[in-house]
N, C-alpha and C positions, 0 to 999 in steps of 0.2 A: 654452123659455128664459124665465127670470124677467124681468119688466120691470126696468129700471134703477131703483135706489133712491137718493134724494137727501136729504142733510142740508139741511133748510130754514133752518137758522141763525136769523137775526133775523126771518124771515117768521113765526116763532112769535108775534112780538109782535102783528101785526094779525089773524092767523088764529086764535089761541088765547087769548092773555092779554087783549087789549083787549075782545073779546066777553064774556069772563067778567067783567071789571071792570064793563062797562056793564050786565051782567045782575044782578050781586049787590051792587055797591058804590055808596054815595052819592057823587056826583061832587064835592060841595063841602064835605063835613064835614072838619073839621080833624083830621088823623091824627098830629100831632106826637107826642103822648104815647104812643099805642098802638104807635108804631114806634120809640120810644126817643129821639126828637129833642127832649129836654126843654130844651135850651139854645138851640134855634132861636127867633128872635124873630118870625118871620112864620109864618102857617099853612102846612101841608103837605097838599095835597088830591089826590084821585084825578085831578081835571081837570088839575092841573099835571103829574102824572106821565104821563098819557096824551099830553099835548102837549109833553113834555120841557121845561117851563118851571118846574120845581121849584128850579132852581139847583144841582142835584147835578152833580158832575164826571162826565166820560164813562165812567169805568171804575175799578174796583178788583178785585183778585183775590178770588175767592170762597173765604174761609177758614172759613166757618161761624160767625164771630163776628157780633154785631150790627153793622149797617152804621154806625149813629150813632157807635159807639165806634171803629170802624175809621177813620172819616173825621177823627177828632181827631189822628191821627198824621201827621207830616210825611212826604212822599214825595219821591224825586228827580225831576228834570225828565225828562219823557217825554210825547209827545203824548197818550197815553191817560191819564196821571196828572195832567194839568193841571186847573185849576179851570174851572168853567163861565164863559162870557162874561156879565158882569153885564147884566141887562136883556134878554137874548136867549135864546130856547129853545136849549138845548145838548143834542144827542142823547146819551143816556146809557142804558147797559144797566141802571144802578142803579134807574132809575125803575120798570122792569118787574120787577126783583127784588123791590122793595117791594110792587108790585101783587100778585105771587104770594103774598107773605107775608100781605098783608091778606085775600086770598081764602081762604087757609087759616084765618086767625083768624075770619073772618066765617061760614064754612060748616062748619068742622070736618072738611073733606074734603081729602085730599092733592091738591096741584095737578095731578099727572099724571093722577089719576083724573078730576078735573074736566075737564082738557084732552082726555080721550079722547072727549068729546062732539063735538069738532070733526071727527071722522072721520080725523084724522091719527094717526101712530104715535109714541108717546113712546119715547125711548131707555130701556133698551138695545134695539137693533133686532135681530130675527132675521136680516135681510138687511142687511149693511153697505153704506153708500154708497161711492162712489168716493173713495179717500183723497186728501187734499191735505196739504201741509206745514203746520206751525204758522204762524200769522200773528203780527203784532207783540204780541199779547196774551201770548205765551209769554215774550218779552223783557221786557215790563213786569212780568210776574209775578215774575220774579227780582229786580227792583228794589224791589218794594213789600212783599215778605214773605219771611220765612225758611222758610216752608213749601215743600216740594218741589212742582214742577210735577206735576200729576196725570199718571199714565202714560197713554200713548195706547192705545186699544183700538178695533178696527175696528167694534165694535158701539155705540160711544159717540160723541157729537158731536165735531166737529173743534174747536169753540170750547173753549178751556181752562177758562173758567168753567163752561160747561155740563157738561163731563165731570167737573168737580169737584163737581157737584151743584146749581149755581145754577139755579133754575127761573124761569120767567116770561119770559126774554128769548130763549131758544133751547132746543133739545133735542127737537124734533119732526122727523120725516122723512116721506117719501111716495114713491110711484110716480106716474107721470102719470095713470093711470086713477083712482087713489085721490084725487089732488088735484082732478081734475075733479068727482068726486062731492062732495068737501068744499067746493069753491067754490060749487057749486049750492046747497048747504045754507046756506053763509055769506051768500050774496046773498039767498036766499029769506027768511031770518030778519031781514033788514034791518040787519045789523051794519055793513057798509061805509057805508051812508047815515048812520048815527049817528057814524061816525068822520070822514067827509068834511064837517066843519062848522067854521066859524070859520077863522081863519088867523093863528095866533100867530107874530109875526116871530121868526126864528131866525138862527143864525150863517150867514154866507156868503150871506145873502139868502133862505134857506129860509123856508118858511111851513108851520106844522104845524097839523093838525086834532087829533082825538082818536085818534091811532094811525096816521094816514096823513099824508103831506105833499103839497103841491101840485106839479104838473109845470109846468115852464116851457118855452117854445118857442124860446128863443134858439138860435144856431148850434151844432150838434152835440149838442143836448139832445133827450131822448126825445120831448118834445112835438112836435118837427118831424115825427116819424113817426106818432105817435098821432093827430094832428089829421087825418090822411088816412084814418082808419078810419071808415067811414060809420055813422051812427046805426042802431040795430037789430041790430048785430053781437052774436052770442051769446057766452057764456063760452068761452074758449079756453085750452088748455094747450099751449104750444109747447115742444118738447123738443129738446135738442141734447146728446147724450152723448159727443161726440167730443173728442179732444185737439187737433184740427187748429187752427192759428192762423188766425183770420179776417183779412180785409183791414182796414187801419186804419179806425177810425171817422172821420167828419168832424171837423175841428178844433173844439175846444170854445171858443166865444167867451167873452170875459170878461163880456159883457152877457148876463144870463140870458134876456132877452126877456120877452114878456108871459106872465102866468099863463094856463094852459089850463084846460079844464073836467075835466082828469084829475087823479087822486091816485095816489100810489105808495108803495112800500116796497121796500128792497133787502135781500138777505142776503149776508153776506161770503163764503159758500161759492159764490155765483154766482146763485142764483135771484132773480127779481124779480116784482113784483106791481103791476098797474095797474088802476085802477077809474074809470069814468065814471058819475056819478050820473044824467045825463040819460036814459040807457037801461039802466043797470045793467050795461053791458058790462064784463067783467072779463078781463084778459089776464094769464096767468101764464107766466113763462119758467122752464124747468127746465134747468139746466146746472151744471157744476161748474167749479171754479177751478184745475184742474190743467193745466199746459201740456204740450207734447209731450215735454219732457225730465223730466217729473215735478215741475216747479217750481210754486210758488204764483204765479199770474199777478198782475202789479201792477195798480193801479187802471185805468190806461189800456187795458191788454190785456183786462181784464175788461169794460170799457165797450165795446170793439170786439166782443167775443163777444156781448154782449147786443144791441148794435146790429145785428149781422149776423142774428141769429135773428128779431128784430122786423122788420127790413127785408124779409126773405123773406116774412113774413106780409103786410106792407103792399103788396108788389108785385102781389098779385092784384087790387088796385084801381087799378093803374097808378101807384102812388105811388113 
């Protein structure tokens, strides 16, 4: 029986795109003109894109046209189509779309070919992942463009932009053994150490490094569990391929609590990634976002599933 295959979704950002950007691109050169943002009044740099502090909005449908031109058009009200919060890092798929564009300009090599060095699998995939329903990006797509939503295909990413061809922010997948090997390479090359630096203030109290964000230890937050993992723990890939609903996670307190020494990233299809610089401990969660009736899990149900798989791992230390 083949191992379960997972769509990594936005884990593509820290595992593929950010390492390539750190390897090939100048972090502080002004890229306004090369990316077509000729009317922008302030510089546009790779450092801003990696830390989501460029001021770009969270999302636009990938139509193949230049992003700078696309952003000039008005769009209806929708959470994904809103503007960035002034003065705060605003998580945006568009930052990593531009990073992929810069990488291809700089190297002359297609992004998916560059990304294969990660050890992960670029779409289209021979083995399809567990299918999940479309997320709010499909709804926003219809509001923002007259182009039809790209057809679903079991061998293409669940993310509407990624299956439309937008590289940089999604589009890679993996099995658990494959991810373990890829993480060992990722850590040994020092990529997460270069991402887990600085702390740019972001929306909702988030703080971003260069492709990873800090973990907080407030009530119901993953730092509560991660802080119980002893120093010296090796790289771990924790897998849960079931559709069974977990017990509810602890209530999420409004107070985020103190910043821990962990950094993380999440993927909308379910997977999660955590990294601790002190001992280079890396914990990856592989799961999917489909519920027992085939529905797309909401944010709270997905947090509960992630909490459950991480809690089982922490229990071995009496946590």
